[in-house]
N, C-alpha and C positions, 0 to 999 in steps of 0.2 A: 567233577571228573578231573583228575590230575594228569596233565599232558607233559609235565616237566621232563620226563624221561625220554621223550622222543627227540630225534635229531632235528636240527634247524631246518633241513630240507623237508622233512615230513610235516613239521609244523607249518612251514610256508605253504605246502600243498593244501593242508587243511584250511588254512587262512584264506587262500585264493578261492578254493572250492566253495567255502562258505559265502564269500563275497559274491561270486557268480550266481549262486542259488538265490541269495537274497535279492539281487538285482532283477533277475527274471521274475521272481515272485511278486516283487513290487509293482511291476507293470500290470500284471493281472489283478492285483489288489486294487489299484487305482481305478481300473475299468469297472470292476464289480461293485466297489463301494459307491462310485458315482451312480451306477444303475440302481443299486439297492436304496440309496438315499432318496432318489426320485420316487421309487416304488412305494416307500413307506413314509414319504412326506417329510423327511428330516431336513432337506435342503443341504447344499454343499457345506455351509459353515458348520452346522451341527453334525453332519455326517463325518466331516474331517476331524472335528473337535472330539468326538466320542469314538466312533467305530475305527476309522483309519488310524487315529493317533494311538489308540490302545494296542491295535494289532502290530503296528510298526515298532512298538516298544515291548513286544513279547520277549525278546532276548534279555532286556533289562529286568523284566519280571522274573524270568527264570534264574538269572544270576542273583537277584535279591533274595529270592526264596531259598536257593541253595546256600548262599552265604549265611543267611539267618539261621538255617538249620544247623550249620556248623559253628554258630556263635562267632562268625567272622564279621563283626560289626563294621570294622573299617572298610572291608571290601563292599559291604552292602551300601554304606553311606557314599563311598567314593563312586560306586557304580551309578547311583541315583543322581548325584550332583555333578559328577565329572563331565557328563556329555551334554548338559543343557545349553551351555554356551556354544559348543560346536554345532548342535542341532539348529541353533539360531543362525549360524553362519551358512547353513544349508540354503537359506533364503538367498544368500549372495550367489551361490552356485546356480540356483534356479533362475535368478535374474540374468546371469551372464550366459549360461548355456541353454536355458529354456526359452528366453525371449530375445536375448542379444540386443541388437540395435533397434528392434521393433518398438520397444517402449520399456519403461521401468516396471518392475513387478508390482510395486505399491500403486502405481498409476492404474494398472489393469485390474488389480485385486482389491482396490480401495473399497472398504465397506464398513459401516458402523458396527456390524457384528464382529468383524475382525479387530476393530479398535477395542471392543469389549473383551474379546478373547486375549488380546495383548495385555490389557489391564488386569485380567484374571491371572495371567502369568506373573505379573509384578506383585499382585496381591499375595499369591501363594509363596513366592520366593522371599518376600519380606517376612512372612510367617516363619520360614525356614531359618532366616538369620536371627530372628527374635527367639525362636525355640532353642537355638544353639546356646544362647546365653543362660537358659534356665538350668538349675541344678538337676543332676541325674536322679537325685533322691525324690524329686517331684514326680511320683509315679504311683498309680492306683489302678487296680484291676487290669494289670498288664498293659496299661495305656498311660501316656503322658498328655498334658493339656495341649501341647503344640501339635502333635500328630492328629489329635481329634479336631482341632480348629482347622488344620490344613484340609482334612477330608470334608468337613462341613462347608468350608469356604469354597472348595471345588464344586460340590453339589449345588450350593447356592448360586455360584457363577453360571453353571450350566442352565439352571432354571431361568435366570435373568436373560441369558443369551437367547434362549428359546423364545422368551416373551418378546424380545426385540425383533424377531422374525416378522411379526405382524405390524411392525412400525412403532415409532416412539411418538409421544404426545407433541413434541416440538417439530417433528419431521413432516415435510410436505408429502401429501398422499401420492403424488405422481413421481416422487423420488424413491426409487427402490434400490436396495443394495445387493439383493441376491443375484443369482446368476441366470436370470430369465433370458438374457440375450444369448446365452450359450445353448439353450435347450434344443433348438432346432438342429444344430450341428452335432451335438452329443447324441441325439436320438438315432443318428445314422450309424453309430458305432456298433460293433458286434455285441458288446455287453448289453446294449439296449434291446437287441433282438432275441437274446436268449431268454428262456423262461426263468422265473424267480428261483425255482428249485435248482436249476443249473448254476445260476449265479451264486447261490448260497453254498453249493457244493464246491465250486471253484474258490470261493472266499475262504471256506474252512480248510481246504487243502493247502492253499498258498499261505494261510496263517500258520499252519503246522510247519511248513517248510521254513518260514521265517523264524519261527521259534527255535527249531532244532539247529538250523544253519547259523543263526545269530549266536546261540549258546557256544557252538564250537568256534565261531569267529572270535569271541571274547576270550575263551579259554586258551586257544592257540596263540592269540595275540599277547596275552599275559605271559605265556611261557617263552615266546620269542623275546619279549622285553627283558626277562630275567637272563636269558642266555647271552644277549648282546650287552648286558650291563647298563641298560638305559634306565634312568631314574623313573620310578613308577608313576609319579604324578605328572611328569612331562609327557611320558608315553601315553598315559591315560587321557590327557587333555588334547593330544594332537593326533597321533597315528591311530590309536585304538578308538578314540572318539570319532574320528573320520570314518573308520571301518564300520563301527556300529551305527553310524548315521546313513549307511547305504540304503536301508529301507526307505528312509525319508527322501533321499535323493532320487531313487528309482521311482517311487510313487509320485513324487513332486513333478519330475520331468514328464511322466506319463499323463498326469493331470493337466499340465500346461499344454501338452499336445492335443488334449481334448478341449482346450480352452476353458477348463474348469479351474480358473485361477484361485478362486476362493477356497476350493477344496485343497489345493496345494499348500496355501498358507495356513489354513486351519489345521492341517496335519502337523505342522511344526509347532504352532502355538498350543494346540491341543496336547501334543506329547509333552511339551515343556511344563504345562500346567498339571498333567496327570502324574508325571514321574515322582514328585514329592509325596503324592498320595501313598506311594509304596512304603513310606516310612511307617505308616500304620500297620501294614503287613509285616514289615521287618520287626516292629516292636512286639506285635502279638506272637510271632513265631519265636523270637529270641527271648522274650520275657524281660527285656532290658530297655532302658530309655536310650534310643540310638542317636538322636540329634546332638546331645551334648558331647558325643564322642567324635563328632566331625573334626577333621584337621583344619588348620588355618588355610591350607591350600583349597580345601573344599568350599569353605565360606568365601574365600577370595574369588573362586570361579563362579559361585552363586551371585556375588555382587557384579561380576563381569557380565553374567547373563542378564541381570536386571538392567544394566547399562545398554547392552545391545538391543534388548527388547524395547526399551524406551525410545531408541532411535527409530525403530520400525513403527512404533505407535504414532510418532510424529509424522513419519512418512505416509501412513494411512490417512492421516488427517489432511496433510498439505498436498498429497498426490503429485510429487515432483515429476515433470516431464523431462527435465534436463538429465543427461547422462555423462558419466566420466568413465573412460576405459570400457565402454560397452555395458555399463551397469548404472542403475539409478544412484543419485547422490547419496541417499540413505544407505544403500548397500555398500558404496565406497567407504563411507564413514564407519560402518559396522566392520568391514574388513580391516581397516587400519586400527581401529580400537581393539579388535581381537588379536591382531599380531602384537600390538604393544602389550596387551594383557597377558598373552602367553609368555612373552619375554620377561614380564614381571614375576612369573612363577619361579624363576631362578632365584629371586630375592626373597621369596616367601619361605620361612622356616618350616 
């Protein structure tokens, strides 16, 4: 849908309305996913990695499909890669506004499953960078090797993370990473008292709201950027990326309120690992090899996301207690690296 003909005030109204709708939906999504994950035995890590991560990225799915149908490959690629770094910075927001001075996020959410999820993000993003280097002529049956490997790598990663739920060979049996300590408090929440059918209905409704509101949020944001003359890649990596990260912020803060720390982090890592899988969708729909068409700025932001994720993986391992400016040391480092990285976009051709 083209919104370019609307006034800046109408576009701003659509943008704000979309953000409010996404924020409210995110609160209900977090509650219902937490309840459904327990009901079906997924655990918070896998529930956040699969269910919540995919739902909060429904706007990106809609934009990717729409852009691919219009053969707008640049928009499809930029939509997938542009927001991954910003979604990682959402963990900084959760650290500061979710926990504050209580403790650092990685200290509370530290889990071997989360380390594996972070490594899966790195694994997938490295495939993206490698796939960009392959020639577009390397294409067969409407698919390229890179997008197939990204999809298979994502599936394999989910299988291994699921296996890790039952413990790892070197891990002491009395050392558990999942969120068992939170179950008593979470069970008192309203979502736990509702029937499974009611939770599913609320989940589907809020997912639909997230999809529609997120789509209009991105469309109106893109039109605003054109009207104010802001460079597309800068706007996409900052304001628009922040706006389309609202589902993750909303669900993350709600999860932390429930003390479901693993669910909050899994939503971010899960979304970042899942987004590149959409390259397979874009390739099948457009009939073109999409990864070689990525701009230098897209690959630059992908490498920035790899850097930021690596810092949090180290944080999950070392569990820092010390804080700087109301956030964990790893979150502070991520924030500084992101600001430097965005500034570097001005130098990227």
